[in-house]
C-alpha positions in Angstrom: -12.2 -3.6 2.1 -11.6 0.2 2.2 -15.3 0.7 2.3 -15.6 -1.6 5.3 -12.8 0.2 7.1 -14.3 3.6 6.4 -17.7 2.5 7.7 -16.2 1.1 10.8 -14.2 4.3 11.4 -17.2 6.5 10.8 -19.3 4.4 13.2 -16.7 4.6 16.0 -15.8 8.2 15.5 -19.4 9.5 15.9 -18.8 10.1 19.6 -17.4 13.5 20.5 -14.7 12.1 22.7 -13.9 9.0 20.7 -10.2 9.8 20.3 -9.8 9.9 24.1 -11.8 6.8 25.0 -9.8 3.6 25.4 -12.9 1.5 25.1 -13.7 2.9 21.6 -10.0 2.6 20.6 -10.0 -1.0 21.7 -13.2 -1.7 19.7 -11.7 0.1 16.7 -8.6 -2.0 16.9 -10.5 -5.3 17.2 -12.8 -4.5 14.3 -9.8 -3.6 12.2 -8.2 -7.0 13.0 -11.4 -8.8 12.0 -11.7 -6.8 8.7 -8.1 -7.6 7.8 -8.6 -11.3 8.5 -11.9 -11.4 6.5 -10.1 -10.0 3.5 -7.3 -12.5 3.7 -4.5 -10.2 4.7 -1.5 -12.0 6.3 -0.9 -11.4 9.9 0.8 -8.0 10.0 1.8 -6.0 13.0 -1.7 -4.7 13.7 -0.4 -2.0 16.0 1.3 -0.3 13.0 -1.8 -0.6 10.8 -4.1 0.5 13.7 -1.9 3.5 14.4 -2.0 4.6 10.8 -5.8 4.3 10.5 -6.4 5.9 13.8 -4.2 8.9 12.7 -6.0 9.1 9.4 -9.4 9.1 11.2 -8.2 11.7 13.7 -7.0 14.0 10.9 -10.2 13.5 8.9 -12.4 14.3 11.9 -10.3 17.4 12.7 -10.5 18.6 9.1 -14.3 17.8 9.0 -14.9 19.8 12.2 -12.8 22.8 11.0 -14.7 23.0 7.7 -18.4 22.0 8.2 -19.5 23.3 4.8 -17.5 20.8 2.8 -18.5 17.2 2.4 -15.2 15.2 2.5 -15.1 11.5 2.1 -12.2 9.6 3.5 -10.9 6.5 1.7 -8.7 4.4 3.9 -6.5 2.2 1.9 -5.3 -0.7 3.9 -2.8 -2.6 2.0 0.1 -4.6 1.4 0.7 -6.1 -2.0 2.1 -9.6 -2.5 2.9 -9.4 -6.2 3.6 -6.6 -8.6 1.0 -8.1 -11.0 -1.8 -7.5 -8.4 -1.8 -3.8 -9.3 -1.8 -2.9 -13.0 -0.5 0.7 -12.5 2.4 -0.6 -10.4 3.2 -3.3 -12.9 3.1 -0.8 -15.7 5.5 1.6 -13.9 7.9 -1.3 -13.1 7.8 -2.5 -16.7 8.5 1.0 -18.0 11.4 1.4 -15.7 12.9 -1.9 -16.7 12.6 -1.0 -20.4 14.5 2.4 -20.0 17.3 2.8 -22.6 19.7 3.8 -19.9 18.9 0.7 -17.8 17.9 0.6 -14.2 18.6 -1.1 -10.9 16.5 -3.0 -8.4 17.1 -0.2 -5.9 15.9 2.5 -8.3 12.7 0.5 -8.9 12.2 -0.1 -5.2 12.6 3.7 -4.5 10.2 4.6 -7.2 7.6 2.1 -6.0 7.9 3.3 -2.4 7.6 7.0 -3.6 4.7 6.5 -5.9 2.7 3.7 -4.2 3.8 4.1 -0.5 0.6 5.9 0.5 -1.6 3.2 -1.2 0.4 0.4 0.4 1.3 2.3 3.6 2.1 -0.8 5.7 4.9 -1.9 3.4 8.4 -1.1 4.4 11.3 -0.8 1.8 12.4 -4.3 2.5 8.9 -5.5 1.5 9.1 -3.5 -1.7 12.5 -4.9 -2.4 11.2 -8.5 -2.0 8.3 -8.1 -4.4 10.3 -6.1 -6.9 13.3 -8.5 -7.0 10.9 -11.4 -7.3 9.1 -9.8 -10.2 12.2 -8.6 -12.0 13.9 -12.0 -11.6 10.8 -13.8 -13.0 10.4 -11.3 -15.9 14.0 -11.1 -17.0 15.1 -14.6 -16.0 18.0 -13.0 -14.3 18.1 -14.6 -10.8 21.5 -13.2 -9.9 20.9 -9.5 -10.1 22.6 -7.4 -7.4 20.6 -4.5 -5.8 22.8 -1.8 -7.5 23.6 -3.7 -10.7 22.3 -1.8 -13.8 20.3 -4.1 -16.1 18.5 -3.7 -19.4 15.3 -5.5 -20.4 13.1 -5.4 -23.5 9.8 -7.1 -23.9 9.7 -9.4 -26.9 7.1 -8.4 -29.6 4.6 -11.1 -30.3 5.3 -13.1 -33.4 2.5 -13.1 -35.9 2.7 -15.4 -38.9 
């Protein structure tokens, strides 16, 4: 999907005055909505996503114009994530935090997810992170009553080999 967005942005931004033309902005926004729908993303406030992509495209073009000698590729990551298990590096980080000897809290995990993965999943707000973290932690630990600031401890069971 990132490749489709990059191609679309590159195509629309080839015009010198693309950032000032409302017709090109409207095409860019419509194409973005179609790409999101094609890739099965739930209806999100497209204005927020469009604004973020448009800003990234403007920044990229400014940088590209200021440094013609470098070839810079932009990778636009459009994302929300519905489940911690959908991203192996995210899942690994959450599992590691849950296994800390000193324990952790849901809010600490949410903060760390937001800090480390916020750019990759830029359209997610902290409440979205809280939702998927609490769902994953509850399912993993079988503790469905955890409070946001309650310290909890978790250890993965070692597989039994006979």
